[in-house]
C-alpha positions in Angstrom: 107.7 101.7 100.5 104.8 103.0 98.3 105.5 104.2 94.7 106.2 108.2 94.3 103.3 108.0 92.1 100.9 106.6 94.9 102.2 108.7 97.7 101.7 111.9 95.5 98.2 110.5 95.0 97.7 110.5 99.0 99.1 114.0 99.2 97.0 115.4 96.4 93.9 113.9 98.2 94.8 115.4 101.5 95.1 119.1 99.8 91.7 118.4 98.2 89.8 117.7 101.5 91.6 120.9 103.2 90.1 122.9 100.5 86.5 121.2 100.7 86.7 122.1 104.3 85.6 125.5 103.5 81.9 124.2 102.2 80.7 123.3 105.8 82.0 126.3 107.6 80.8 128.6 104.9 77.5 126.9 105.3 77.2 127.4 108.9 78.2 131.0 108.6 75.7 131.4 105.9 72.8 129.5 107.5 73.3 131.4 111.3 73.6 135.0 109.6 70.4 134.2 107.5 68.6 132.5 110.5 69.2 135.4 112.9 67.9 137.8 110.6 64.8 136.0 109.3 61.2 136.8 110.4 60.0 135.0 113.9 58.1 132.4 112.1 61.1 131.2 109.6 63.6 128.7 111.0 66.4 127.7 109.0 68.1 125.9 112.0 67.7 122.2 110.4 69.6 123.0 107.5 72.8 123.0 110.0 72.7 119.2 109.8 73.9 119.6 106.4 77.4 120.7 107.6 78.6 117.6 109.6 76.9 115.5 106.9 79.1 117.1 104.4 82.2 117.0 106.5 81.6 113.2 107.0 82.2 112.4 103.4 85.5 113.4 102.7 87.1 114.2 106.2 87.8 112.0 109.1 85.9 111.6 112.3 87.8 114.2 114.5 87.2 117.0 112.1 83.6 115.8 111.5 83.1 116.0 115.2 84.4 119.5 115.2 82.5 120.8 112.5 79.1 119.1 114.4 80.1 121.1 117.4 80.8 124.2 115.6 77.2 123.8 114.1 75.8 123.1 117.5 77.4 126.1 118.9 75.8 128.1 116.0 72.3 126.7 116.8 72.9 127.8 120.3 73.8 131.4 119.3 70.5 131.8 116.9 68.5 130.4 119.8 70.2 133.2 122.4 69.7 136.0 119.7 66.1 135.1 118.7 64.7 133.9 121.7 66.4 132.2 124.5 68.3 128.8 125.1 65.2 127.4 126.8 62.9 127.9 124.0 61.4 124.4 123.2 61.4 124.7 119.4 65.4 125.6 119.6 66.0 123.0 122.3 64.6 120.2 120.1 66.6 121.6 116.7 69.7 121.6 119.1 69.1 117.7 120.5 68.5 116.5 116.7 71.7 118.3 115.6 73.6 116.8 118.3 72.2 113.3 117.5 72.9 113.7 113.8 76.3 114.9 114.5 77.3 112.0 116.5 75.9 109.6 113.6 77.5 111.0 110.9 81.1 111.4 112.9 80.7 107.5 113.5 79.9 107.0 109.9 83.1 108.9 109.0 85.1 106.6 111.4 84.0 103.7 109.5 84.8 105.2 106.2 88.1 106.3 107.1 88.9 102.9 108.7 87.8 101.3 105.1 90.0 103.9 103.5 93.0 102.9 105.3 92.5 99.2 105.0 92.4 99.9 101.1 95.3 101.9 101.1 97.4 99.2 103.5 96.1 96.6 100.9 97.2 98.8 97.7 100.6 99.5 99.2 101.2 95.7 99.9 100.1 94.9 95.9 102.3 97.6 94.5 105.1 96.3 96.8 104.7 93.0 95.8 104.2 93.9 92.1 107.5 96.1 92.0 109.4 92.7 93.4 108.0 90.9 90.7 108.4 93.3 87.9 112.1 94.2 87.7 112.9 97.4 85.7 114.0 96.5 82.5 118.1 96.9 81.3 118.7 100.3 79.7 120.8 98.7 77.2 120.9 94.9 75.8 123.5 94.6 72.7 122.5 96.8 69.9 119.1 97.7 71.7 118.1 100.6 73.9 115.4 99.7 76.0 112.7 101.5 78.1 109.6 100.6 80.0 106.8 102.0 82.2 104.1 100.6 84.2 101.1 102.6 85.0 98.8 101.4 88.0 95.2 101.6 87.5 93.2 104.2 90.5 90.8 101.5 91.4 91.0 100.8 94.9 93.7 98.0 95.5 93.1 95.9 92.3 96.5 96.0 91.0 96.6 94.1 87.6 99.1 91.5 86.2 100.6 93.1 83.4 104.2 91.8 83.0 107.3 92.7 81.1 110.8 91.0 81.1 113.9 91.1 79.2 116.8 88.3 78.9 120.3 88.3 77.2 121.0 85.3 75.2 124.2 84.2 73.3 123.5 85.9 70.2 120.2 88.6 71.0 117.9 89.7 73.4 114.3 88.1 74.1 111.3 90.2 75.4 108.0 89.2 76.6 105.1 91.5 77.8 101.8 90.0 78.7 98.6 90.6 80.4 97.2 88.0 83.3 93.5 87.6 83.5 92.2 89.2 86.5 93.7 91.4 89.2 94.8 91.8 92.5 97.5 89.7 94.4 96.7 86.2 92.5 97.2 87.9 89.4 100.8 89.1 90.5 101.3 85.7 91.4 100.5 84.5 88.0 102.6 86.9 86.7 105.6 86.0 88.8 105.0 82.4 87.5 105.3 83.4 83.9 108.3 85.8 84.6 110.1 83.2 86.3 109.8 80.6 83.6 110.6 83.1 80.8 114.0 83.7 82.6 114.9 80.2 83.3 113.7 79.1 79.8 115.6 81.8 78.4 118.8 80.7 79.2 118.3 77.6 77.2 119.0 77.5 73.6 115.5 76.8 72.6 114.1 78.1 69.5 111.4 80.6 70.1 108.5 78.6 69.3 109.8 76.1 71.7 110.4 78.4 74.3 106.8 79.4 74.0 105.7 75.8 74.2 107.4 75.5 77.3 106.0 78.5 78.9 102.8 77.0 77.9 103.6 73.8 79.7 105.0 75.7 83.0 102.1 77.8 83.5 99.2 75.4 82.4 97.0 73.9 85.5 97.9 70.7 86.5 95.1 68.1 85.4 95.8 65.7 88.1 96.0 68.7 91.0 93.7 69.4 93.4 91.0 71.6 91.4 90.1 68.2 89.7 89.5 65.9 92.6 86.1 64.1 93.4 85.2 65.3 89.7 84.9 69.0 91.1 87.0 71.2 88.8 87.1 73.9 91.2 87.3 71.5 94.3 90.3 72.6 96.8 91.4 75.1 94.4 90.7 78.9 93.5 88.0 79.3 90.7 89.8 82.2 89.2 93.1 80.5 89.1 91.6 77.5 87.4 90.1 79.9 84.5 93.6 82.1 84.3 95.3 82.9 81.1 98.1 85.1 79.9 98.0 87.0 76.5 101.5 87.4 75.6 104.1 88.7 73.1 107.3 86.9 73.0 110.2 88.1 70.9 113.8 87.2 69.8 115.7 90.1 68.7 119.1 89.0 67.4 122.1 91.1 67.6 123.6 90.7 63.8 120.4 90.6 61.9 117.6 93.4 61.1 114.8 91.7 62.0 112.9 90.3 64.9 111.0 87.2 65.4 107.7 87.2 67.1 105.2 84.7 68.5 101.7 86.4 69.7 99.7 84.7 72.3 96.5 86.5 72.0 98.3 90.0 72.6 98.0 93.2 70.9 100.4 93.5 68.1 103.3 95.5 68.7 103.8 98.7 66.8 106.9 99.4 64.8 107.7 103.1 64.4 110.0 103.4 61.3 110.4 107.1 59.8 107.3 108.8 61.1 105.3 105.7 59.8 103.6 103.3 62.4 103.4 99.6 61.2 101.5 97.1 63.5 103.1 93.7 63.6 100.3 91.3 63.2 101.0 88.0 62.9 99.1 85.6 60.4 98.6 82.7 63.0 98.3 83.8 66.4 98.2 81.3 69.2 95.6 81.2 72.1 96.5 82.9 75.4 99.1 81.0 77.6 96.9 78.5 79.8 94.5 78.0 76.9 96.6 75.9 74.6 95.2 72.8 76.3 91.8 73.5 74.7 92.7 73.5 71.3 95.4 71.9 69.3 98.2 74.7 68.9 101.4 74.7 66.8 103.3 78.0 67.8 104.9 79.5 65.0 107.4 82.6 64.8 107.0 85.2 62.4 110.0 87.5 61.0 109.6 91.4 60.5 112.2 93.8 59.6 113.7 95.5 62.4 116.5 98.1 61.1 118.8 100.4 63.0 116.9 103.5 63.9 113.4 101.5 64.2 111.4 101.6 67.4 109.5 98.7 68.8 106.5 99.5 70.8 105.1 96.8 73.0 101.8 97.4 75.2 99.0 96.1 77.2 95.5 96.5 76.5 95.5 98.7 79.6 96.5 101.4 76.9 94.5 100.9 74.0 91.4 99.9 76.1 91.5 103.5 78.3 88.4 105.8 77.7 88.0 109.4 77.9 85.2 110.8 79.0 83.1 110.4 75.9 83.9 106.7 75.8 86.6 107.0 73.2 89.3 104.4 73.0 93.0 105.9 73.2 94.2 106.1 69.8 97.5 104.6 70.4 98.7 104.1 66.9 97.8 108.0 65.9 99.7 109.5 69.1 102.4 107.1 68.2 102.8 108.7 64.7 102.5 111.9 65.9 105.4 111.5 68.0 108.5 113.2 66.4 111.3 113.0 69.6 114.3 110.8 69.9 114.8 107.9 72.1 112.7 105.2 73.9 112.7 107.1 77.4 111.1 110.3 75.5 108.8 108.2 73.9 107.2 106.4 76.6 107.3 109.6 78.7 105.4 111.6 75.8 102.9 108.6 75.7 102.1 108.3 79.3 101.6 111.9 79.6 99.2 111.9 76.5 97.4 108.4 77.8 96.7 110.3 81.4 95.4 113.3 79.8 93.2 111.2 77.4 91.8 109.4 80.7 91.2 112.3 82.9 94.2 111.5 85.1 93.0 108.2 86.3 93.1 104.7 84.4 90.5 102.2 84.7 93.1 99.5 84.3 97.1 99.0 84.6 99.2 99.7 81.7 102.5 98.8 80.7 104.8 99.7 77.9 108.1 98.7 76.5 110.0 100.7 74.0 113.0 99.1 71.9 115.3 101.2 69.7 117.9 99.3 67.5 121.0 101.6 67.5 123.1 101.7 64.5 126.0 99.4 64.2 129.2 100.8 66.0 132.1 101.6 63.5 
């Protein structure tokens, strides 16, 4: 089942197409009226071929053929009024109009078939992504959590943005990440990361140890088929051989006003506190998951204050790299600072609406956001 946002985009597209149908019919009517009243040596009939050509650009083959039929009848009407249907000039115009209408109807059929294939692929990709990317719990200990995923509008190129939360003995662990690439391969890589995160979070690893095991679990096997016969991509997908995941992994204890963060090449989380926005930039970020094998890496966790009433905002680069028509990036930090509502749900709702306005309603890349609020300790 497709997502509500995806279905709404389909309905909006259909409404837009129905409105555009007025253009070819208005063109036929205008050309017919003018041609009937034009001087004898002026013939506007060739302009009628534009009507089915325009229809073929946005509607299906049946409607395109119908527009072509109406255009041919209009040309026949002009011929009957001005001279006769046997007039050689009008006969050739009608024959040319029929041939062009048949051609553009065929092109409309090809376009619709391609659009259906893309729609089906996108629907399958979104369904797979919803299975992988399960909603986060609304509460975890003293934390209130909200999350949102905004899919890009670029055909079926669903991205590999990911997030997850896991409850531990004394707190909550969170991950947010972005897989290099798009499509079902990226979703598969995201599933591997999330599966490893949930499995490892149940162990009593310290946060750096957990990230190191995540790196091991998703790193390509150096003895695998991708390295057979000395060819690094032999028998394997070159995109998978070069895949990596930027990620921020956090540990938020229940009984301490702090959080621990390991950043693996991911944009720094934002801490919202009393109208101030504080980027949690670590001093020693690790390389993205999957690339640590290329360098000597020691994962270290840095500690930041996270007090009651604070809100933590996690996001992927699809948010901050979204551009407006002038090419300006989305100013997430400034927009978060101007927010004066209450609760993580309201924060994400406000930011998502503002982000879509900034991008003109269409995102070029998938975007994920997670907001975490620490609640005051209960009496």
